[in-house]
C-alpha positions, 0 to 999 in steps of 0.5 A: 573551483577548477572549472566554471559551469560554462567550461565543463564538457558538453556531454555533462551539461544535460546530466548536471541539470537532470540528475543534480537538480530536481524539477522543483529546484530548476523552477526556483532558479528560473523564477529568480530571473523573473521569467514566467514558467506557468505555461512551461513544461518540465522539458522546456525548463530543462532545455532552458537551463541546459542552453543557459550553462553553455555561456557565461550568463547570469542564469548560468551563474545562478545554476552554478551557485545552486549546485555549489550550495546543494553539494557543499558538504560533498565538495568539502570532502571530495573536491580536492582529491586526485584523479586516481583517488576520485575513481575509487570514490566514484565507484564506492559511492555510486548510488541514487543518493550520491549520484548528483554530487558525483556528477557535479564534482566530476565535471567541475572540481576534478581534472580528469582525462577524456577517456575517464570522463567518457567512462563516468558518463557511460555509467551515468547514462546506464544508471538511468536505464537500469533505474527505469527497468527496476521501477517496472519490476517493482510495479510487476511485483506490486501487482503480484502481491495484490493478487496474492492478497486477494486470494488469501483474503478469499480463503480467510473468509471461506475458513471463517464461514466454515468455522461459524457453520461448525459452531452453529452445528455444535450448538444444535447438537448440544441442545439436542443432546441435552433434550435426549438426556432429559428424556432419558432421565424422565424415562428412567424415573418412569421405569422406577415407578412402574417397577414399584407397581403391583401390576407386574404384567403391565410393568413388564410390558412397559419395561420391555418397551422402555428398554427398547426406547432406552437402547435406541436413545443410547445408540442415538446418544452414542452416534451424537457423541461420535459426531461431536468428537468428529466436529472437535477434530475438524474444529482443531484442523480449521483453527490450525488453518486459520492460524496459518492463514493469519501468518500468510496475511502477516507475511504479505503485509511485510512484503507489501510494505517493502514494495511501497518502500521501494518507491520512496526515491528522492525525486518523489519529495516536495521541493519545499519540505520534507514531506512526500508529494501530497504535502499533507493534503487530505485525501478522502476515499469513498467505498472500495474494499473495506478490508483494504482500508489499512493499505489505502491509509498506508499509501496516502500517509507514506506519500505525505497525505492525510487519510479519511475513509467512508465505506459508501453506505449512506443508510438515509444519512448523507450528512456524514459523507457531505461533511467529509467531502467538505473538509477534504482536498481530494476525493477518490471514489472506486465505483466497482464496490460502492453504492450508487447513492454514494457515487452520485453524492460524490459527483454532485457535491464535489462539483458544487464545491469545485473539489477535485475527484476521481471515479475509479473503475477498480478498487484495487490497491494498485489502481488507488496507488496510480491515482495518488502517484499522478496527484503527487506528480501534479503537486510536485510539478 
């Protein structure tokens, strides 16, 4: 090591603690000194460690040891390079994944001139601002995709209802057509019988009347066949629209997955395991939009939780919802699309079992995601 941690430039001390160590890792370091951190905020912990590395202290040495252990692979690979080589390495590996190692090696292992150090510090400082704006853009995109999904879902339901109505109309027309055909057969048989009769006048009279009826029936049948053909054309068009809507929904699913994946940053992981912040806690969602169940489940699982769902319909059977609440760790209950009885049962049973529960005014994906994100942050802290 070229420098001890208390010997590095002052401008790097705050980034070393903030970028190189997660909040969980910072807490673990302080816990080993037998300090109580329960009432300390994340900022308090950050300040304690920044001040500690100003001097040759036991806490400073613990921080130094933790950083050397965390970045031992990068130190072995880059720690012995020259200042000229280091600038190229810094620029080529400058991203969120390697930033912590780059800061620690720049400050402690590479002897750099002051102007180079200031330049590297400027990149690090700018990175934090850019990261904030990127996350704001991602949130805007997520809201846009959710609105697009709602619009496409509404169009899909409209097309499906149209197809169902067309099927009913076609079935009615087929039934009426069969009836008219049967009538035509009956009338044709009657004509044959009348033609064989000796009462020619009567036969001629009925024949003329029947011919008129037949002509009317044939005209009606022709009209009905034209309607059927028109409905077939419309059905084909609706089927094509239906296929197009499904493709749009599949594309939106892919776009939705990409936006969710953008949130999987390193600081969202738990300090104790490879899972995301929820650490396999069971999350029960009661009510909401049933069509969004898949997206609810993706959010929970991708943040490291276990997913359960109840649609909010009790149907005189409260035991199912009660049992689900009992085996869940967290209950989320959107109230805009839900039954009053289900909302009331969630409140009463969660209070009885001292279960954390959240009554949401909006059942949209973004609203559920924000609640899960707050839970995840609370779990990490």
